[in-house]
N, C-alpha and C positions, 0 to 999 in steps of 0.2 A: 418718527424716529425717537430713540431714547439715547441718552448720553451715558457712557461708561468711561470714567477716567478722562473726561474731556473729549472722547471720540464719539461721534454720532453713530449709532447702531440702528439700522432699519429692522423692521419686523420681518419675520421669515415669509417667503412666498408660499403659495399652496404646495403641499407635499404629495407626491405620487410615488407609490411603491410598485416596482415591477418584480414579478415572481417568474423567473425564466432561466434559460440556460445561457452559457457563455459561448460567444463566437470568437474564437482566437483570431480570426481575420478582421474583426472589428466592423463587419457590415450589417450583421443582424443580431438577434438575441439581446442580452443585457446591454451590450455596447450600443446598439442602435437605439434601444429604449432610452438610455441615459442621455445620449446626444440629442434625441428628439425633445426630451423634457427640458434640457438646458436651452435649446433653441426657442422653446415656446414659453419660457419664463416661469417654470415651476421647479421645485427642488426634487430631483430624482433620487430615490433610494432603492436598494435592491436586495432580493432574496435569491441566491443562486441555487438552482435545482440540479444543474448538470454542467459538466465541462466537456466541450467538444474540441477536437483537433479539426480545424475547418479553415479552408481558404477559398479562393475564387473558383476552384475546380470541384469542390464538394466537401463532404464530411468524411474524414479518414478514421475517426474514432469518437466515441461518446461514453462518458462515465457519469452515471447519476449519483447524487449525494444521498446519504441516509435520510430517512424521514425526520429523525430527531434533529439533524442539522438544519433542515429546511424550517421545521417548526421553531427552533431556537432563534434563527435569524428573523423570522416574521415577528415573533413575540418581542424580541429585543427592540425592533424598530417601532412597532405599533404601540407597545405599552409605554414607551418613553416619549417618542416624538409625535406619534399620531399620524394619520393619513387622511387626505381628502379624496383619494381615489386609488384603486388597486388595478393593476393590469397583469394578466397571466399570459405566458407564452409556452415554451417547451416544458412539459411536466413529466415526460418519459414513461412513467409506469402507473399502474392502477393505484398503488399505495401512495404515491406522491399526489396524484389527482385527488384522491379522497381526503388526504390530510389538508391540502390547500383549500379544497371546497369547504371543509369544516372551519378552517381559519377565517375564510372570507365570510361565511355565514355569521360568525361572531363579531364582525367588524362593521361599524356603522359608516360605510362609505360605498359609493358606487363602484362596481367592478366591471371591467372590460375583459372579456374572455376571448383570446385568440386561440382557437383550438388547433394548435400546431400539430400537423400529422407528418408532413414531409418537408424537407428543405427545398430551396429553389432548384437544386440539382437532382431532386428525386430521392434523396436519402431519407429513410424512415427515422423520425424523431419521437415516435409514440408507439409503444408496444400495442399490438393488436388486442391484447387482453385488457387494455386500459380504455378501449372505446366505450364499453358499457358504463364505466365509472364516469366518463365525461358526460354521457347522456343523462345519467340518473343522479349524479352528485354535483357536477360542476356547472352544467348549463342552468339548472334551477336557481343558482345563486347569482347568475350573471345579470347585470343591468343591460349590457349589450354584448352579443356574441358576434364575432366577425369572421366567419369561415370563408375561404375561397371555394371555388366550385369543386375541386378535388376533395376538400375537407367536408363539405356539406354532403357530397355523395358517400363518403366514408361513414359519416354519422347517421344519415337518414335513408340512404339508398336512392335518393332522387338525383338523377343525372340531368344537368341543364345543358341543352344544346342551343338555346336561343333566349332572348330576353323574356319571352313569354314564360319560360320555365323558372324564372327567378321567383315568381309568386309562389309556385308550388314548393320550391325549396325553402322559402321563408316560412310558409305555413308548417312544413314538416319540422323545421328547426324549432319554431315557437311551441310546438306540442310538447317539447321537453322542458319548457318552463322559463327561458330567459324573458326579460321584459321586452327587449327589442332584438330583432335580428337584422344584421347588416350582411347581405349576401353580395359578395364581391364578384362582379362579372368580368374581371380583367382578362380571363382566359377565352372570352368570346371574341368574335371578330368585330370590326367597326369601332365605335367610340368605347372608351372605358366606362362602362355603366354599372352602378351599384344600386341595390334596392335596400332601403331602410324602412322597416315597418314594425309596428307593435301589434299587428293583427287588425287594427281599425284604421289607422292613418298610414299613408305611404309617402315616402320621399324618394324620388329618383334622382340620383346624382350622376352627372355626366361630365366627362372631360375628354378632350381629343386624345386619340391614341398616339403616343410619342414614339418616334423612331430611335429608340435607344435601348440596347439590349442590357445595359448595366442597371439592373433593377433588384439586386440582392438587398434584402432587408425591408422590402416594401410593406409586407404584412405587419411586421413588428412595429415599423414606423407609424403606420396608420393607427394601429390599436393604441400605441403610446400617445399619439397626438389626440385621440379621442379622450383618453383618460386625463390628459392635461387640461383639455377644455372642460370636462366635467368637474375637475378639481377647482377650476376658476369660477364655477357657478353657472356654466352654460347648460342649457337644456340638451337632451340627447340629440335632437335634430340640429341644433346650433353647433354642438361639438363635432358631430360627424361631418357637417358641411365644411367647417373650418379645417378639419383634419384632411379632408379630401383635397382642398385647395393646397394645403401645405405639402402633402405627399406628391401631388402632381408636379409641383415645383421641384421637389427633391428628385423625382424621376427624370425630369427634363435636364437636371444638372448632374445626373449620375455619371460616374467616370470609370475608365478602365483601370483595373488593378490586378496584377498577376496575369495568368494566362487564360482565365475564364471569364465569369460574369462578375463585373465590378459592382460596387455598392451605389445606392442612391446617396445624394449629397445632403446631409442633414443641416449643413450651414449655408444653404443656398441663399437665404435672405441676407445674411451678413455679407456674403461675397458680392451680391448685387449692390448693396449699399456702399461697398468700398470702391466699386468701379464707376 
């Protein structure tokens, strides 16, 4: 700590930048990312790519920001404050995907790419014309890419019906250039199993399937937790394992909100400490 006018001032925690859309209901997107970062002890910063009208029932509207607004936000944060990790979420269009990929390529920090294609309710959050840009521009600059089974099928054409298919999906995704692929098998039956691999080593992550339908924001939360771990100096396998543990607890504590699917609870560890 240092002293300023007699007041002790501690150094800044690691800084993580999320580049994603806003969820007006507060369960996913930028809002989930910043809550996760706070819970995990890093300083969260944001570049807003789109605004959505969204609640527990679905997405009622979405409006993307101009590329120049996204680029200006990114440069404003990175050039002054700096970042120890970047996380991407909803990027909406090919133009935004390509601009963000270019920005990440010029940033000396690990990048976690959550290739958001659809919302929890099945609403499209990525234009079909942007898929090729994700494959050829964004995935090659990713330290870790974290698609769910629908997203990996959208990007690679590989449809996973069982755990055996996770390897094929990972290999197909790695062919586009990310350093690591985390294929999330949450849509399969049985335990919630994910496969993390860089093509040479494999890490299988398992957690019991929880009987809780309130899982809005799971993907955003997991990717942000991974980025938080990387910013703190953890290796990719360490960061992913810690993120899996955190998001499992958040799902267990997920709560009803509105008339549809409620969010995971980003503050579950704090609440456990209070009780």
